[in-house]
KESELUM-945448 format. One line per 5 residues: for each residue x, y, z of C-alpha. Coordinates in pm, whole numbers, plus 50000, padded with zeros to 5 digits. Each point is the difference from the previous one (the first is absolute). Layout:
X/Y/Z | ... $
END
This chain:
56841/71719/80309 | 49853/49917/50343 | 49794/49722/49843 | 50308/49860/49824 | 50200/50016/50324 $
49718/49818/50177 | 50003/49726/49739 | 50379/49968/50026 | 49991/49973/50379 | 49726/49741/49974 $
50199/49802/49746 | 50315/50005/50214 | 49798/49896/50305 | 49850/49715/49800 | 50343/49881/49890 $
50132/50010/50358 | 49699/49807/50124 | 50045/49741/49727 | 50367/49956/50090 | 49931/49979/50374 $
49702/49764/49983 | 50111/49635/49997 | 49931/49840/49664 | 49953/49656/50148 | 49823/50045/50330 $
50045/49680/50202 | 49687/49881/50175 | 49999/49735/50272 | 49665/49839/50066 | 49893/49866/50339 $
49728/49745/50071 | 49823/50068/50328 | 49663/49939/50163 | 49783/50249/50187 | 49918/49973/50367 $
50162/49765/50249 | 50083/49636/49932 | 49921/49931/50365 | 49633/50089/49953 | 50022/50282/50252 $
49908/50370/49964 | 50256/50203/49805 | 49898/50344/49882 | 50330/50090/49830 | 50114/49682/49827 $
50195/50183/49728 | 50166/50265/50218 | 50310/49797/50087 | 50044/49892/49636 | 49952/50355/49867 $
50257/50141/50240 | 50249/49724/49915 | 49951/50066/49629 | 50060/50372/50051 | 50333/49931/50172 $
50097/49747/49733 | 49922/50240/49713 | 50193/50280/50172 | 50305/49772/50021 | 49955/49881/49639 $
49945/50302/49772 | 49818/49915/49679 | 49836/49689/50146 | 49625/49990/50055 | 49818/49739/50209 $
49638/49922/49924 | 49738/49763/50142 | 49637/49916/49940 | 49792/50091/50303 | 49673/49856/50124 $
50071/49625/49970 | 49837/49831/50305 | 50203/49742/50189 | 49759/49719/49910 | 50034/50080/49628 $
50373/50070/49994 | 50121/49642/49943 | 49774/49962/49696 | 50105/50341/49869 | 50370/49913/50030 $
49947/49658/49841 | 49831/50166/49703 | 50290/50241/49954 | 50251/49715/50015 | 49811/49799/49739 $
50010/50291/49754 | 50359/50097/50080 | 49888/50336/50136 | 50085/49951/50364 | 50154/50289/50197 $
50375/50024/50046 | 49956/49977/50377 | 49697/49848/50169 | 49865/49914/50341 | 49952/49631/50078 $
49729/49864/50225 | 50112/49713/50227 | 49793/49734/49824 | 50124/50104/49655 | 50374/49972/50053 $
50032/49624/49941 | 49828/50009/49661 | 50183/50312/49885 | 50333/49844/50098 | 49927/49666/49836 $
49890/50156/49671 | 50313/50217/49971 | 49816/50331/50025 | 50247/50145/50251 | 50354/50118/49933 $
50269/49847/50226 | 50135/50260/50240 | 50318/49835/50126 | 50220/50159/49735 | 49873/50343/50104 $
50023/49928/50371 | 50359/49889/49963 | 50104/50268/49748 | 50119/50358/50025 | 49657/50108/50122 $
49992/49708/50238 | 49766/49955/50290 | 50089/49861/50340 | 49762/49710/50067 | 50050/50055/50371 $
49782/50312/49997 | 49695/49774/49977 | 49846/49753/50240 | 50086/49652/49874 | 49640/49883/49954 $
49911/50312/49799 | 50287/49950/49756 | 49930/49627/49984 | 49652/50076/49868 | 50156/50117/49672 $
50233/49701/49954 | 49929/49730/49743 | 50233/49702/49955 | 50284/50195/50160 | 49955/50313/49788 $
49871/50335/50126 | 49714/50105/49774 | 49831/50272/50205 | 50063/50233/50292 | 49764/50035/50298 $
49790/50314/50021 | 49771/49942/50298 | 49927/49710/50234 | 49744/49893/50256 | 50048/49724/50254 $
49737/49786/50170 | 49935/50101/50361 | 49749/49886/50262 | 49721/50244/50084 | 49902/49994/50368 $
49669/50102/50156 | 50138/50154/50319 | 49651/50073/50132 | 49907/49631/49986 | 50322/49892/50170 $
49938/50246/50280 | 49646/49865/50044 | 50151/49659/50078 | 50285/50144/50212 | 50253/49879/49743 $
50319/50212/49974 | 50114/50118/49659 | 50260/49755/49862 | 50352/50117/49920 | 50139/50003/49647 $
50204/49687/50069 | 49689/49796/50081 | 49959/49638/49889 | 49742/49755/49867 | 49953/49881/50358 $
49918/50355/50110 | 49743/50032/49722 | 49843/49664/50084 | 49984/50073/50374 | 49821/50331/49939 $
49753/49844/49755 | 49933/49716/50244 | 49939/50246/50285 | 49744/50189/49791 | 49830/49678/49886 $
49975/49866/50355 | 49852/50317/50146 | 49700/50033/49772 | 49668/50100/50156 | 49678/49821/49910 $
49889/50257/49746 | 49934/50029/49630 | 50302/50221/49933 | 50329/49829/50076 | 50361/50116/49977 $
50276/49816/49815 | 50376/49982/50000 | 50107/50039/49637 | 49867/50046/49648 | 50180/49949/49668 $
50317/49843/50136 | 50089/49728/49750 | 50250/49715/49994 | 50195/50198/49742 | 50031/50293/50242 $
50121/49751/50259 | 50255/49820/49785 | 50197/50321/49929 | 50043/50054/50374 | 50100/49636/50044 $
50309/50032/49783 | 49852/49866/49677 | 49847/50107/49669 | 49778/49814/49757 | 50243/50014/49707 $
50374/50015/49945 | 50147/50340/49912 | 50015/49914/49629 | 49641/49875/50002 | 50097/49662/49861 $
49933/49790/50309 | 49704/49979/50236 | 50083/49945/50367 | 49654/49895/50117 | 50134/49682/50162 $
50240/50194/50224 | 49926/49911/50362 | 49987/50370/50086 | 49708/50041/49758 | 49810/49714/50166 $
50065/50160/50340 | 49855/50330/49874 | 49690/49827/49865 | 49946/49814/50326 | 50040/50320/50203 $
49731/50179/49799 | 49777/49695/50044 | 50041/50031/50376 | 49906/50367/49987 | 49692/49926/49790 $
49887/49728/50240 | 49958/50262/50272 | 49706/50150/49807 | 49787/49687/50052 | 49909/49961/49635 $
49912/50365/49939 | 50158/50174/49699 | 50124/50338/50115 | 49930/50279/49749 | 50145/50338/49906 $
49686/50161/50139 | 50073/49844/50338 | 50336/50178/50000 | 49865/50327/49863 | 49737/50018/50275 $
50257/49943/50275 | 49943/49634/50086 | 50335/49854/49887 | 50335/50057/50169 | 50241/49947/49708 $
50005/50026/49622 | 50296/50002/49754 | 50015/50304/49775 | 50256/50177/49787 | 50187/50282/50173 $
49849/50235/49741 | 49662/49953/50173 | 50154/50117/50326 | 50151/50305/49830 | 49676/50086/49824 $
49747/49954/50277 | 50181/50101/50320 | 50014/50377/49928 | 49695/50218/50053 | 49747/50020/49830 $
50032/49654/49846 | 50034/49841/50345 | 49642/50088/50092 | 49868/49895/49660 | 50151/49651/49999 $
50015/49851/50349 | 49834/50253/50226 | 49844/49761/50252 | 50328/49885/50154 | 50361/50102/50055 $
50234/49804/49779 | 50369/49971/49929 | 50234/49751/49838 | 50286/49762/50076 | 50258/49802/49812 $
49882/49654/49900 | 50032/49736/50278 | 50308/49777/49980 | 49974/49628/49941 | 50215/49741/50184 $
50244/49976/49707 | 49986/50358/49876 | 49971/50360/50110 | 49766/50301/49988 | 50017/49984/49622 $
49763/50182/49767 | 49913/49935/49638 | 50104/50297/49788 | 49818/50141/49697 | 50200/50234/49775 $
49907/50228/49711 | 50298/50021/49766 | 50117/50195/49698 | 50174/49850/49700 | 50138/50095/49659 $
49863/49867/49674 | 50229/49750/49829 | 49926/50187/49676 | 50075/50353/50113 | 50235/50199/49778 $
50096/50227/50289 | 50146/49751/50248 | 50237/50234/50184 | 49742/50277/50034 | 49744/49744/50113 $
50246/49879/50264 | 50053/50355/50126 | 49624/50047/50028 | 49963/49664/50172 | 50257/50105/50259 $
49824/50334/50048 | 49683/49811/50088 | 50139/49708/50199 | 50340/50099/50138 | 49970/50373/50062 $
49943/50085/50367 | 49806/50317/49912 | 49748/49805/49791 | 49979/49715/50248 | 49970/50232/50299 $
49711/50184/49837 | 49836/49667/49912 | 50043/49869/50354 | 49821/50306/50138 | 49721/50025/49744 $
49917/49638/49923 | 49907/49712/50232 | 50282/49759/49924 | 50355/49970/50127 | 50307/50118/49811 $
50234/49718/49890 | 50294/50231/50076 | 50151/49936/50343 | 50110/50363/50040 | 49646/50125/49942 $
49800/49747/50198 | 50232/50031/50300 | 50021/50381/49982 | 49891/50116/50345 | 49870/50337/49881 $
49776/49838/49738 | 49878/49736/50244 | 49916/50263/50260 | 49791/50185/49743 | 49820/49681/49900 $
49927/49884/50353 | 49890/50349/50102 | 49696/49941/49775 | 49905/49672/50171 | 49893/49902/50344 $
50346/49843/50038 | 50072/49780/50303 | 50301/49866/50181 | 49918/49657/49857 | 50018/50085/49632 $
50243/50279/49924 | 50263/50115/49754 | 50250/49736/50114 | 49755/49725/49909 | 49987/50112/49636 $
50371/49950/49950 | 49983/49655/50158 | 49706/49904/49782 | 50186/50099/49685 | 50330/49840/50100 $
49833/49664/50068 | 49728/50002/49733 | 49981/49738/49725 | 49894/50044/49641 | 49775/49734/49854 $
50167/49872/49680 | 49830/50137/49690 | 49985/49784/49688 | 49753/49948/49718 | 49846/49679/50141 $
49981/50119/50362 | 49628/50073/50009 | 49900/49656/49871 | 50262/49819/50208 | 49881/50181/50314 $
49640/49908/49923 | 50105/49635/49967 | 50168/50016/50341 | 49698/50161/50163 | 49768/49739/49849 $
50221/49717/50126 | 50010/50143/50352 | 49625/50063/50013 | 49927/49653/49868 | 50227/49832/50254 $
49842/50190/50288 | 49642/49948/49883 | 50042/49624/49953 | 50214/49945/50311 | 50277/49860/49782 $
50357/49955/50116 | 50142/50350/49970 | 50357/49880/49947 | 49900/49759/49721 | 49766/50249/49834 $
50259/50278/49998 | 50269/49771/49855 | 49766/49883/49723 | 49892/50355/49919 | 50361/50119/49994 $
50091/49739/49738 | 49703/50103/49784 | 50079/50370/50030 | 50368/49947/49922 | 49901/49803/49689 $
49773/50286/49899 | 50279/50254/50054 | 50241/49792/49790 | 49751/49976/49715 | 49925/50371/50002 $
50355/50121/50057 $
END
């Protein structure tokens, strides 16, 4: 009798379990890379994603979110391309900055405007303009920003002090940069080891802060012949001339013999806190500033943004949208990301949250020159470089034209106009 009762109880329990267990378990798949896109140390790259998934699943009973772990950043683009070719791409996937243009042009991404404007709408104003712009293609929103990093200017404070040069303010200009570099160049001792003003500052860095970009927002027109571009090129030439023919190297900066070097803000976040500070640049005290303003621009930084999009072929569009918002529009997710990663949140409310900023700057050497207020200004004035399928080749054509004109002492105005016509023709033929 006891055995029969046991069997009956087991049978009833089995029936209840069968009725309660969902017959068609819905699985959302996410495409994500391991580590940090910024190339900086990140020991818990999946923690923010795992926590976001847990909250999403708790709010969506019966829905499971899965992802394949262990895909390195430098292999992720190829991995995603392979999944797209076989029609096995994830429902939601992360998008590296250089991949957005091709994904948008090939129709791999689902348009988001109908979701953003629908019942589960999203206020575009929660994002910094440049971050949201990174996911726009021909006027359509195809991705939401997840994490950004802006270009900033690293400063060797120790070297400036050695030349009795005060630390510039965040509203400094090209003229300030040039004057400091000229002071350092003019004060060199007769020795083998010299000091230099700047390393790695290119005409493209300069043109953003002179109120221009290399391409139109839709990526269909090159603006190389813009007078503001020529001014940027000429300014960088003037800086280079101070080095008397010597090519300044990264090693010169790393060993403390260069005053300035452009870097992504993620480098500042990663290498200011102890112990990384003493492992990276231990021979000098360093900090960072906003980029110097050109005569026709402002202290504008180029912005790089990692985004998240939805597959155009997903069969779970609304669930995918909810997950996308959990990753990119939820202040809990973004706050955790801002603290644990090295980038900047695209959400205004998170990046300008005083409590979060205090916690971040408590880990750095922090100075009165670069502080929490500077981050908000950087993000509000940043520009996103237009992303389109032909951008890499078109940029290479522009760089070749500029280098050729400078090397051969050609008329810069004429050379830039000729190159612009050729690049525009190329863009028309590939568009």
